[in-house]
C-alpha positions, 0 to 999 in steps of 0.5 A: 715178708710179715703179713700173708693171707690165705684162700682155700674154700673147702680146707684139707689137712695140707691146708690147715697146717699151711694156716697153722704155720703162719700162724706160728710165724705170726706171718697170718693176717686172714683165712678165708674158707668156706665153712669153720668150726671151732671147737664147742662153736654152735655148729659142732653141737650138731657133730654127730647129725646126717651132713653135719658130719662133713661140716664138722670135718672142717674143724679149725684150731681155736687160735684161728677162729680172729684171723677167720672169714667164712661164706658157708651158704654155697658149699653148704647147700652143696654139701646137701646136695650132693647128701640128698643125690640132686646131682644136676646140682652139683655136676661137674662145672654146669651144676649151680652148686658145683665145685668149680663154681662155688670156687669162682663165686669163692674167689671172686669174694676173696679178691673184693676182700683184699681191698679191704685188708690192703690197710692192715699191711697185707703183703700176699695171697696164698691160694690153691689150684682152681681158686686163685685166678680173680685174687690174684689178678686183684692182688697184682693189681696192689701190688702183693705177692702171688703164692700157687698151691700146686697139689698135683701134677700141671694141668697139661701134663695130666691130661697127655697122660690120660688121653694117653691111656684112654689110647692104650687101654680104652676098656678103663676110659671111662674110669678116667673121664673124670679127669679128661672132662674140663673145659677148655675154659678152665683150663685156660683159667689154670693156665692163667693161675700159674702164669700170674704166680709169684712162688709155687708151693709144691708136694712132690718132684712129680709135681715140680717137673710137671710144671711147662718149661715157661714155669720152671724159672719161677720160684718153686718150694717142694716140699712133702705132705707129713704122714698121719700122726694118728696112724703113726700113734696106733699099736701094730702086732708085729707080723708074723711070717705064716702059709698064708696068700701074701695079701696086697692091698689097693687103695683108692678110686678104682680107675686107670688114673691110678694104674688099677688096670696095669695092676690087674694085668699084673694080678694075671701075671703071678701065681693067683695060689700064691697071693691074693689082691685086695682092693678097697676103693669108690666104683667108676665103673659097675662092679662086673666090670672090674670083676670080669678082668681079675680075680681081687676081693673088694673092700667098700670104705669104712671109718678111718681105724677100720682102714689103717685095720685092713691095712694091717692085715694086708702085706703090701701096698701097691700104688701104680698111679699115672697122676698123683701128687702126693697118695697120702695114702702111701704114708698112711699104709708106711705107718702100718708096716706095709712096703711099697710097689709104686712109681714115681708119678705117684708123687712118693719116689722119696718115700721108696729106699729100694728093696728096704721100704719097697719097689719103685717100678715104671708106670704103664708096667705090669711086667715090672709089678709082677716081679714086685709082688713074685720077689715079695712071695719069694721074700716073705722072711723079709717082709716084717723089717721091711714094714719096720723099715717103712713105719720109720721111714713115714715117719720123718714126714711131719705136718710141721716139716711140711709147714716150716719149709713152707715159712721159711722160704717165704719169711725172705721172699 
């Protein structure tokens, strides 16, 4: 395969790496996205002003300029509406400028562009969940290959797990409503996208195993995300054993999808004179909901460098998620010298060398979480060595390898 077009309405780190991988391999034809900013471009001049800070995050390497096709208006309006608090405009699925509507309109435009690029040698379209259906339909009509990037567990698996959680922990159900609010139309579109896919790209065993049986025979490329390079370059001070409480860190939205309810229950089973829980994340319910459950230190969102500083002030990272794709924050925590307590459903099973970089625990098991926290309390002297091992292990996961795995697998498709 020689020429691939890539589509992603909002882009992100893993998408950028895929695009650059195709560019380096001379396989990239077009890259379709909503907003693309390049160094020294007009929008780049406003990078420190209000909503433009968000816009400038969509910055791409100069070498991609001739490949990029953008449709920025709808996405800029969505960002402005979010900033101004016009929630009706961005309300899930129904808002005129909701993420869902932005994706669908964008997908339709990509389908039209594909037809125009037929005389340029395009052989495949690489698109992402929720933004691939129209492009894939057009690609099939043109005889092109469809490559589907699924960054999180397939919707049926996610829905089943979250519905079970709403029954198991009803008081936490409100925190996971976003994961259960997709319309039947949206779910059918997700199914059709997977049906049309010739190749599925996933970041973890958990996502791969979430695919339905009828899709198991499709070609699957599994490649883990890279660790944040800037975080790995951070100088971290040597952890010293002291008499301070063990600091357990949780980072993520404060929902039961992330397993926070189980972590709170685990905290009731440990000696709170010897451990404290630090939670960095956005609220999914009033703060009182959480403070009534257990004692913890709530840290609000902050710039990335300050997140790294907070990580360095802690001893262990815990993420007992029910549904993820591959939570990048795990590798970020490891880069700051934190061993892990995580579930396989985080997508980070391969990050754990048991007893060396951390521990795996089953989902929905507060007792298992508490046991591992107690282990760290009783073995604080081992934490510095485990932290060094975690940092070393995280450094083996590079974005170059992530994109190279995809490129090499598709060259011979």
